[in-house]
Backbone as JSON Lines, residues from 0, in Angstrom:
{"i":0,"aa":"M","n":[0.86,-1.17,0.0],"ca":[0.0,0.0,0.0],"c":[0.91,1.22,0.0]}
{"i":1,"aa":"S","n":[0.61,2.19,-0.83],"ca":[1.36,3.44,-0.84],"c":[0.63,4.47,0.01]}
{"i":2,"aa":"W","n":[1.31,5.59,0.29],"ca":[0.73,6.63,1.13],"c":[0.78,7.96,0.41]}
{"i":3,"aa":"L","n":[-0.2,8.79,0.64],"ca":[-0.3,10.1,0.03],"c":[-0.32,11.14,1.14]}
{"i":4,"aa":"V","n":[0.52,12.17,1.07],"ca":[0.56,13.21,2.08],"c":[0.11,14.52,1.45]}
{"i":5,"aa":"I","n":[-0.97,15.1,2.03],"ca":[-1.5,16.37,1.54],"c":[-1.77,17.26,2.75]}
{"i":6,"aa":"L","n":[-1.26,18.47,2.71],"ca":[-1.47,19.43,3.79],"c":[-1.1,18.87,5.16]}
{"i":7,"aa":"G","n":[-0.07,18.02,5.2],"ca":[0.38,17.5,6.47],"c":[-0.42,16.31,6.98]}
{"i":8,"aa":"F","n":[-1.41,15.84,6.24],"ca":[-2.19,14.67,6.65],"c":[-1.7,13.46,5.89]}
{"i":9,"aa":"V","n":[-1.6,12.34,6.55],"ca":[-1.2,11.11,5.89],"c":[-2.45,10.34,5.53]}
{"i":10,"aa":"L","n":[-2.57,10.03,4.25],"ca":[-3.75,9.31,3.77],"c":[-3.32,8.02,3.09]}
{"i":11,"aa":"P","n":[-3.87,6.88,3.51],"ca":[-3.55,5.67,2.78],"c":[-4.17,5.77,1.38]}
{"i":12,"aa":"S","n":[-3.39,5.46,0.35],"ca":[-3.92,5.6,-1.0],"c":[-4.3,4.23,-1.55]}
{"i":13,"aa":"F","n":[-5.45,3.77,-1.15],"ca":[-6.01,2.54,-1.69],"c":[-7.47,2.82,-2.02]}
{"i":14,"aa":"G","n":[-7.97,2.13,-2.99],"ca":[-9.36,2.37,-3.39],"c":[-9.53,3.79,-3.87]}
{"i":15,"aa":"P","n":[-10.76,4.3,-3.8],"ca":[-11.01,5.68,-4.23],"c":[-10.18,6.65,-3.41]}
{"i":16,"aa":"R","n":[-9.56,7.59,-4.06],"ca":[-8.7,8.54,-3.37],"c":[-9.51,9.62,-2.67]}
{"i":17,"aa":"T","n":[-9.0,10.03,-1.53],"ca":[-9.61,11.11,-0.76],"c":[-8.53,12.15,-0.48]}
{"i":18,"aa":"I","n":[-8.94,13.4,-0.4],"ca":[-8.03,14.49,-0.09],"c":[-8.64,15.27,1.06]}
{"i":19,"aa":"V","n":[-7.87,15.45,2.12],"ca":[-8.33,16.24,3.26],"c":[-7.84,17.66,3.07]}
{"i":20,"aa":"T","n":[-8.77,18.61,3.07],"ca":[-8.42,20.02,3.03],"c":[-8.79,20.62,4.38]}
{"i":21,"aa":"S","n":[-8.61,21.91,4.53],"ca":[-8.97,22.53,5.81],"c":[-10.47,22.55,6.05]}
{"i":22,"aa":"T","n":[-11.27,22.4,4.97],"ca":[-12.73,22.49,5.13],"c":[-13.5,21.26,4.7]}
{"i":23,"aa":"S","n":[-12.84,20.3,4.06],"ca":[-13.6,19.15,3.55],"c":[-12.73,17.93,3.35]}
{"i":24,"aa":"I","n":[-13.41,16.81,3.12],"ca":[-12.77,15.6,2.63],"c":[-13.31,15.43,1.22]}
{"i":25,"aa":"E","n":[-12.44,15.54,0.24],"ca":[-12.86,15.44,-1.15],"c":[-12.68,14.0,-1.63]}
{"i":26,"aa":"I","n":[-13.68,13.52,-2.35],"ca":[-13.63,12.17,-2.91],"c":[-13.39,12.32,-4.4]}
{"i":27,"aa":"L","n":[-12.38,11.66,-4.91],"ca":[-12.1,11.78,-6.34],"c":[-12.99,10.87,-7.18]}
{"i":28,"aa":"A","n":[-13.76,10.01,-6.53],"ca":[-14.78,9.2,-7.2],"c":[-16.07,9.38,-6.4]}
{"i":29,"aa":"P","n":[-16.79,10.51,-6.61],"ca":[-17.92,10.86,-5.75],"c":[-19.08,9.87,-5.78]}
{"i":30,"aa":"L","n":[-19.81,9.84,-4.68],"ca":[-21.04,9.04,-4.58],"c":[-22.19,9.88,-5.14]}
{"i":31,"aa":"R","n":[-22.9,9.35,-6.13],"ca":[-24.04,10.06,-6.69],"c":[-25.26,9.15,-6.65]}
{"i":32,"aa":"F","n":[-26.37,9.72,-6.2],"ca":[-27.63,8.98,-6.1],"c":[-28.47,9.19,-7.35]}
{"i":33,"aa":"A","n":[-29.28,8.19,-7.66],"ca":[-30.26,8.32,-8.75],"c":[-31.35,9.29,-8.3]}
{"i":34,"aa":"P","n":[-32.04,9.96,-9.24],"ca":[-33.11,10.89,-8.85],"c":[-34.12,10.22,-7.92]}
{"i":35,"aa":"G","n":[-34.4,10.87,-6.8],"ca":[-35.39,10.38,-5.85],"c":[-34.96,9.19,-5.01]}
{"i":36,"aa":"S","n":[-33.79,8.61,-5.3],"ca":[-33.36,7.4,-4.6],"c":[-32.64,7.73,-3.31]}
{"i":37,"aa":"T","n":[-32.82,6.86,-2.33],"ca":[-32.1,6.96,-1.07],"c":[-31.21,5.74,-0.85]}
{"i":38,"aa":"R","n":[-31.13,4.86,-1.84],"ca":[-30.28,3.68,-1.75],"c":[-28.85,4.06,-2.09]}
{"i":39,"aa":"L","n":[-27.91,3.51,-1.33],"ca":[-26.5,3.77,-1.63],"c":[-26.2,3.31,-3.05]}
{"i":40,"aa":"P","n":[-25.49,4.12,-3.82],"ca":[-25.19,3.75,-5.2],"c":[-24.22,2.57,-5.27]}
{"i":41,"aa":"A","n":[-24.19,1.92,-6.42],"ca":[-23.26,0.81,-6.64],"c":[-21.84,1.32,-6.42]}
{"i":42,"aa":"G","n":[-21.03,0.51,-5.79],"ca":[-19.65,0.9,-5.52],"c":[-19.46,1.76,-4.28]}
{"i":43,"aa":"A","n":[-20.54,2.05,-3.57],"ca":[-20.45,2.94,-2.41],"c":[-19.56,2.36,-1.31]}
{"i":44,"aa":"D","n":[-19.59,1.06,-1.12],"ca":[-18.81,0.47,-0.02],"c":[-17.32,0.74,-0.16]}
{"i":45,"aa":"K","n":[-16.8,0.67,-1.37],"ca":[-15.37,0.92,-1.59],"c":[-15.03,2.38,-1.26]}
{"i":46,"aa":"T","n":[-15.86,3.28,-1.73],"ca":[-15.64,4.71,-1.46],"c":[-15.79,5.0,0.03]}
{"i":47,"aa":"L","n":[-16.81,4.45,0.66],"ca":[-17.03,4.71,2.09],"c":[-15.95,4.07,2.95]}
{"i":48,"aa":"A","n":[-15.4,2.94,2.51],"ca":[-14.27,2.34,3.23],"c":[-13.06,3.28,3.17]}
{"i":49,"aa":"A","n":[-12.86,3.95,2.04],"ca":[-11.76,4.91,1.92],"c":[-11.99,6.11,2.83]}
{"i":50,"aa":"I","n":[-13.25,6.57,2.91],"ca":[-13.57,7.69,3.8],"c":[-13.34,7.28,5.26]}
{"i":51,"aa":"A","n":[-13.8,6.07,5.63],"ca":[-13.6,5.58,7.0],"c":[-12.1,5.49,7.32]}
{"i":52,"aa":"A","n":[-11.3,5.01,6.38],"ca":[-9.85,4.92,6.6],"c":[-9.23,6.31,6.73]}
{"i":53,"aa":"T","n":[-9.72,7.26,5.95],"ca":[-9.24,8.64,6.03],"c":[-9.55,9.23,7.4]}
{"i":54,"aa":"L","n":[-10.76,9.0,7.89],"ca":[-11.13,9.5,9.22],"c":[-10.31,8.83,10.3]}
{"i":55,"aa":"D","n":[-10.06,7.53,10.15],"ca":[-9.25,6.79,11.12],"c":[-7.82,7.34,11.14]}
{"i":56,"aa":"A","n":[-7.29,7.7,9.97],"ca":[-5.92,8.21,9.87],"c":[-5.81,9.67,10.3]}
{"i":57,"aa":"N","n":[-6.94,10.33,10.48],"ca":[-6.94,11.75,10.85],"c":[-7.84,12.01,12.06]}
{"i":58,"aa":"P","n":[-7.42,11.56,13.24],"ca":[-8.26,11.74,14.43],"c":[-8.49,13.21,14.8]}
{"i":59,"aa":"S","n":[-7.7,14.12,14.21],"ca":[-7.91,15.54,14.5],"c":[-9.19,16.07,13.86]}
{"i":60,"aa":"L","n":[-9.76,15.32,12.93],"ca":[-11.06,15.7,12.35],"c":[-12.14,15.24,13.33]}
{"i":61,"aa":"L","n":[-12.61,16.17,14.14],"ca":[-13.51,15.83,15.24],"c":[-14.97,15.7,14.82]}
{"i":62,"aa":"A","n":[-15.4,16.53,13.87],"ca":[-16.8,16.51,13.43],"c":[-16.87,16.74,11.94]}
{"i":63,"aa":"I","n":[-17.6,15.87,11.27],"ca":[-17.76,15.93,9.82],"c":[-19.25,15.94,9.49]}
{"i":64,"aa":"A","n":[-19.64,16.86,8.61],"ca":[-21.02,16.86,8.1],"c":[-21.06,15.98,6.86]}
{"i":65,"aa":"V","n":[-21.97,15.03,6.85],"ca":[-22.25,14.23,5.67],"c":[-23.38,14.96,4.96]}
{"i":66,"aa":"E","n":[-23.06,15.69,3.89],"ca":[-24.05,16.51,3.2],"c":[-24.54,15.79,1.95]}
{"i":67,"aa":"A","n":[-25.84,15.58,1.88],"ca":[-26.46,14.97,0.7],"c":[-27.05,16.07,-0.15]}
{"i":68,"aa":"E","n":[-26.59,16.16,-1.4],"ca":[-27.15,17.13,-2.32],"c":[-28.5,16.65,-2.84]}
{"i":69,"aa":"V","n":[-29.41,17.58,-3.0],"ca":[-30.7,17.3,-3.62],"c":[-30.92,18.31,-4.74]}
{"i":70,"aa":"T","n":[-31.69,17.9,-5.74],"ca":[-31.99,18.77,-6.89],"c":[-33.5,18.82,-7.07]}
{"i":71,"aa":"P","n":[-34.02,19.72,-7.89],"ca":[-35.46,19.75,-8.15],"c":[-36.01,18.41,-8.66]}
{"i":72,"aa":"A","n":[-35.16,17.61,-9.31],"ca":[-35.61,16.3,-9.8],"c":[-35.96,15.35,-8.65]}
{"i":73,"aa":"D","n":[-35.56,15.7,-7.43],"ca":[-35.86,14.86,-6.27],"c":[-37.22,15.15,-5.65]}
{"i":74,"aa":"G","n":[-38.0,16.05,-6.24],"ca":[-39.35,16.32,-5.77],"c":[-39.52,17.74,-5.27]}
{"i":75,"aa":"D","n":[-40.66,17.98,-4.61],"ca":[-40.92,19.32,-4.06],"c":[-40.02,19.56,-2.84]}
{"i":76,"aa":"A","n":[-40.11,20.72,-2.25],"ca":[-39.21,21.11,-1.16],"c":[-39.23,20.11,-0.01]}
{"i":77,"aa":"F","n":[-40.42,19.69,0.41],"ca":[-40.51,18.73,1.51],"c":[-39.89,17.39,1.13]}
{"i":78,"aa":"A","n":[-40.2,16.91,-0.08],"ca":[-39.64,15.63,-0.55],"c":[-38.12,15.7,-0.65]}
{"i":79,"aa":"R","n":[-37.6,16.83,-1.15],"ca":[-36.15,16.98,-1.26],"c":[-35.49,16.91,0.12]}
{"i":80,"aa":"E","n":[-36.08,17.58,1.09],"ca":[-35.51,17.55,2.44],"c":[-35.5,16.13,2.99]}
{"i":81,"aa":"L","n":[-36.59,15.42,2.81],"ca":[-36.7,14.05,3.3],"c":[-35.72,13.12,2.58]}
{"i":82,"aa":"V","n":[-35.67,13.23,1.25],"ca":[-34.74,12.4,0.46],"c":[-33.3,12.71,0.87]}
{"i":83,"aa":"G","n":[-32.98,14.0,1.02],"ca":[-31.62,14.38,1.4],"c":[-31.22,13.83,2.75]}
{"i":84,"aa":"L","n":[-32.1,13.93,3.73],"ca":[-31.79,13.38,5.06],"c":[-31.62,11.87,5.02]}
{"i":85,"aa":"R","n":[-32.45,11.21,4.24],"ca":[-32.32,9.74,4.14],"c":[-31.01,9.36,3.47]}
{"i":86,"aa":"R","n":[-30.61,10.11,2.43],"ca":[-29.32,9.84,1.78],"c":[-28.17,10.06,2.75]}
{"i":87,"aa":"A","n":[-28.17,11.2,3.43],"ca":[-27.09,11.51,4.36],"c":[-27.02,10.48,5.48]}
{"i":88,"aa":"N","n":[-28.16,10.07,6.0],"ca":[-28.19,9.07,7.06],"c":[-27.78,7.69,6.57]}
{"i":89,"aa":"A","n":[-28.08,7.35,5.33],"ca":[-27.63,6.06,4.77],"c":[-26.11,6.02,4.73]}
{"i":90,"aa":"V","n":[-25.5,7.13,4.31],"ca":[-24.03,7.2,4.27],"c":[-23.47,7.21,5.68]}
{"i":91,"aa":"R","n":[-24.06,8.01,6.56],"ca":[-23.61,8.06,7.96],"c":[-23.69,6.68,8.61]}
{"i":92,"aa":"D","n":[-24.81,6.0,8.44],"ca":[-24.99,4.67,9.03],"c":[-23.95,3.69,8.52]}
{"i":93,"aa":"R","n":[-23.64,3.76,7.22],"ca":[-22.64,2.84,6.66],"c":[-21.26,3.15,7.22]}
{"i":94,"aa":"L","n":[-20.92,4.43,7.37],"ca":[-19.63,4.79,7.96],"c":[-19.53,4.31,9.4]}
{"i":95,"aa":"V","n":[-20.62,4.43,10.15],"ca":[-20.63,3.93,11.53],"c":[-20.42,2.41,11.52]}
{"i":96,"aa":"A","n":[-21.07,1.71,10.61],"ca":[-20.89,0.25,10.49],"c":[-19.43,-0.1,10.14]}
{"i":97,"aa":"L","n":[-18.75,0.82,9.47],"ca":[-17.34,0.61,9.11],"c":[-16.39,1.05,10.22]}
{"i":98,"aa":"G","n":[-16.93,1.46,11.37],"ca":[-16.1,1.75,12.53],"c":[-15.9,3.21,12.88]}
{"i":99,"aa":"V","n":[-16.52,4.13,12.13],"ca":[-16.39,5.56,12.46],"c":[-17.33,5.86,13.64]}
{"i":100,"aa":"S","n":[-16.83,6.61,14.6],"ca":[-17.65,6.96,15.76],"c":[-18.83,7.82,15.32]}
{"i":101,"aa":"P","n":[-20.05,7.47,15.73],"ca":[-21.22,8.27,15.36],"c":[-21.14,9.72,15.84]}
{"i":102,"aa":"S","n":[-20.37,9.95,16.92],"ca":[-20.25,11.31,17.44],"c":[-19.47,12.23,16.51]}
{"i":103,"aa":"R","n":[-18.77,11.67,15.54],"ca":[-17.99,12.48,14.59],"c":[-18.8,12.87,13.35]}
{"i":104,"aa":"L","n":[-20.0,12.32,13.18],"ca":[-20.75,12.49,11.93],"c":[-22.1,13.15,12.15]}
{"i":105,"aa":"V","n":[-22.42,14.12,11.3],"ca":[-23.7,14.82,11.34],"c":[-24.3,14.74,9.94]}
{"i":106,"aa":"A","n":[-25.55,14.3,9.83],"ca":[-26.24,14.22,8.54],"c":[-26.9,15.55,8.22]}
{"i":107,"aa":"E","n":[-26.66,16.06,7.0],"ca":[-27.24,17.34,6.58],"c":[-27.68,17.26,5.13]}
{"i":108,"aa":"V","n":[-28.51,18.23,4.73],"ca":[-29.0,18.33,3.35],"c":[-28.46,19.61,2.74]}
{"i":109,"aa":"A","n":[-28.07,19.55,1.47],"ca":[-27.59,20.73,0.76],"c":[-28.18,20.74,-0.64]}
{"i":110,"aa":"A","n":[-28.51,21.94,-1.13],"ca":[-28.94,22.06,-2.52],"c":[-27.71,21.85,-3.39]}
{"i":111,"aa":"G","n":[-27.89,21.14,-4.49],"ca":[-26.75,20.87,-5.35],"c":[-27.16,20.65,-6.78]}
{"i":112,"aa":"E","n":[-26.24,20.15,-7.55],"ca":[-26.49,19.89,-8.96],"c":[-26.36,18.42,-9.33]}
{"i":113,"aa":"H","n":[-25.73,17.62,-8.47],"ca":[-25.36,16.27,-8.88],"c":[-25.9,15.15,-8.02]}
{"i":114,"aa":"R","n":[-26.74,15.43,-7.02],"ca":[-27.24,14.42,-6.09],"c":[-26.07,13.62,-5.5]}
{"i":115,"aa":"A","n":[-25.02,14.33,-5.12],"ca":[-23.82,13.7,-4.59],"c":[-23.73,13.89,-3.09]}
{"i":116,"aa":"I","n":[-22.81,13.15,-2.5],"ca":[-22.5,13.28,-1.08],"c":[-21.21,14.08,-0.95]}
{"i":117,"aa":"E","n":[-21.21,15.02,-0.02],"ca":[-20.0,15.77,0.28],"c":[-19.71,15.65,1.76]}
{"i":118,"aa":"F","n":[-18.44,15.77,2.11],"ca":[-18.01,15.67,3.5],"c":[-17.37,17.0,3.89]}
{"i":119,"aa":"V","n":[-17.97,17.7,4.85],"ca":[-17.51,19.02,5.26],"c":[-16.95,18.93,6.69]}
{"i":120,"aa":"V","n":[-15.76,19.48,6.89],"ca":[-15.15,19.5,8.21],"c":[-15.84,20.58,9.04]}
{"i":121,"aa":"L","n":[-16.46,20.16,10.15],"ca":[-17.13,21.09,11.05],"c":[-16.24,21.5,12.21]}
{"i":122,"aa":"D","n":[-15.41,20.57,12.69],"ca":[-14.55,20.84,13.84],"c":[-13.31,19.99,13.73]}
{"i":123,"aa":"R","n":[-12.19,20.6,14.12],"ca":[-10.93,19.86,14.11],"c":[-10.09,20.29,15.29]}
{"i":124,"aa":"A","n":[-9.26,19.36,15.79],"ca":[-8.34,19.69,16.87],"c":[-7.17,20.44,16.26]}
{"i":125,"aa":"D","n":[-6.69,21.42,16.97],"ca":[-5.56,22.2,16.45],"c":[-4.23,21.61,16.81]}
């Protein structure tokens, strides 16, 4: 296994690559949901395992928002909020199953263009 160092963080480089910045964890192979769907997309486990490994390798990341993007194709405002929360919680639940502490993860909804999941750093140890 090789290692990737970005901004002073050590990231194992296996599976989908992740980059930790001061404000987010970027996935180079993003998770995208089908319109209206709350089921984890195909290949999600590999990507989420990489995110879990990134969080494990970076204990200074104390709180991460799992943001699920929703678009008008996901329904009216109420439906979009519900779909977004279900998507974010599906990802959060899978990360918890992969060993990430639930106290580090917050499920949120964000307006977007791609029905993707984003990871935003909410709190970090200095």
